[in-house]
Steps between C-alpha positions, in 0.01 A plus 500: 500500500815518287714214366858540389737263315842524661825403329650183648872478576705418191652200673168318473511505123768233486243239603311527171582355163403639159351277231732352243625737232333534161584699191304817431312349209380210718351717772130568544296684760447163670872422526576426865782716636478391863308269733417573863378186677356368172335832411621618162609854417497553124669733260158655445482593867840670473403692184169612652679622813751692286217675316366648823834646613568877490689630197834536675515129574441417133849642426677235707707239320299188409696270733458728799132562423422133446677379812355778713144432393540125534646539851204715595245255358665213686492694825138595444408138429669391822306756696179403328548134587582585860193717545257219581131582499440845360331763709185675382702818441755325274226320304323830436825665401568222248154549351564874471841446335349253254232752411762774449720285274213378282343846477839647403538245221149586376586871497820434309306304241248780462776759462706290257212472257422873518803651334602472137706728279178613337350588840806698603508689171129576528540632855794715391307642202197574718710686757654733245211523248432859598849594611588863451865574564561756771818698554766397747758731652851455629576782740743589775443734792670671791289512814562767767304647789444861398410698190812715555724194483324386183537841337870504582539162331324626189743793488798266529365278223440798274866593556604155373516285814465126449150383596599147610785629713278759671239228565764283665617789716174678584197276453326364810305246296591127462593554132773750593790251501392395151524854368128556565400258221146373556493261202204466268148571622160559344191707573370477853817362652617831647314756710311755289722810533810297420338325203360827362846655510655200325237500224568870431874446450692423184773233520819654642326798667467582868191611694450794731464396869202267545331444839348168604422347839857365499672836468632711214623342177715605213423266211692412183322309223753254361283344231144399406350229281174338401420180683526182297275198528699249704596189300298187550794310647528752786139432600474130413527370860255761632244429227534124545455534875187713454352245260575214740342683794190575292474135395534385860229740620269387220570134576422543870184696419379225267568233762311698762205555267481125424542386861261474791666687784330522837657698786384412848358804672552590864854363548678706766811646328696489826502121470786535251735547797375200697789254441351266755236396246764320288727380778468132590 
């Protein structure tokens, strides 16, 4: 069974009054920002609701964000008060949501304590401790269907034709409109015959026709360079995320090892679809 919170017509909002104003320095999480039939909605409720919103909503102006969240909380409180006795399904859903929120907070705490500058630096140093720079290549190519077409292109290029212009006119590959430029790539990123031909070239030179499963290529090596170790700042977020995930896995493993967990055997898995079991 599914439960949805619907937006109530804006005209209803005029029936509610917001708590008396207070300066920013006087506010606390317990500051009441609205009352619905004597039930208080606090600034803390509004802030907590904001924290769970998707990123695009965080960019809204403060006034719009505050009023929108408060309107929603008021509407939700009205619906809550009108619900009467809760069904078994709703009670179970509340228990599940409480479990999710508390577990999420515990995971955040475990992750927050896992990452320091020293940890990130150590992970970075470990990753590149045995780094041996490979060579990268920047090449362009013209892709055609037959060896004869490729040989004719080689002849034109030897007579002084412009490679990029020929690629734009003749190449059937997706890089053709860009003059055949494939950008930078390293070992293993291209099919073997193509890579072998590139490695054999000197910058500025052109290959003989090269056949791959895609067709026939004429290749020009534009430049080559040794790979550099990427700077720490470029990998900071990735390294921090990896450390956090490792800490979370370790935390869960420790909790499982310390807990007594008993799974009931023999439960029919098809019971998961029996909504009647939780319907009053």
